[in-house]
C-alpha positions, 0 to 999 in steps of 0.5 A: 271221214269227218264232214269238215275233212270231206268238204275240204277234200271236195273243195280242194279237188274242185278248185284244182279242176276249175283252175285247169278246165274252168267251171263250165266243163266240170260236172259233179260227176267229174268231181266224183270220179276224181275224188273216188266217191259217189255224187251223193256223198258230195251232195251231202256237203253241197247243195250243187256246184254253184255252192262249191264255186261260192265257197272256193271263191270266198276262201281264195279272197280270204286267204289272199287278204290274209297273205297281204295283211301279213305284208303290212304286219312286218317292217319294210319299205314301200318298194319292198311292199310293192314288190311283195304285193306282186309276188303274192297276188301272181302266186295265188293266180298262177296256173289259172286257165283263162277259161275259169275267168271267162266262166266266172264272168259268164255264169257265176255273176255273184262270185265274179262281183265278189272278186271285183269288189275285193280288187277295186276296194281292198287291193286298190286301197292297199296298193294306193297306201303303198305308193302314197307312202313311197312318194312321201318317203322319196322312194317313188317319183312325186309326179306319179299319178297314184290312181292311174298307177293303181289301175295299171298295177291291178291289170299288169299283175294278171300277166304272169299267169297268162300263157298267151303272153309268156308261154316260153318264158320261165316264171321267175324271169318274166316276173323280174321283167314286169317288176322292172316295168312296174317299179323301176320307171316310177322310182327315184334313185333311192327306190332303184337302189332297193329294187336292185338289191331285191332283184339280187337277193329275192327275185331270182328265187321265184317259181 
């Protein structure tokens, strides 16, 4: 196996384990067991578990950034883009155990800070740009406080992956409900028409 392929296999396995159990409870021995390879083989590619966590978070951020940039590369109105942003972010964090967030905050300060900066800079600016355009093009209400909405969006967007809030609800339906709260209440009649069409044509296919 080429070294790059081996590294990718290790990172994929580690990410799946971290998403399910958090980082604290997963050891290099656990990874070796799930990969059916020796611990020595893992150490040939990574210095320690911290490096694996760093590589996973870096790749996650890069992938999400690329997906979001792709949203802006295609023509769309602001309501469509806002909903696509929601879908994009929630799909990336879906099926993530809250213990991973806890472990990143407590044991991986640099990686957690990296995610916070990505959220507060890149994501916040993208959402702010969409909302500002939506107001200018009369899809969203002009009385909306853009900065407050950006904070609200970034908090609410985490909910679909939180089983504490939605343990018995099909993902697609809870997504539709959240999108209604995020968009319908701030949309003009023009924006609501777009939202209605999108719900009929797209949102029912969410998983």
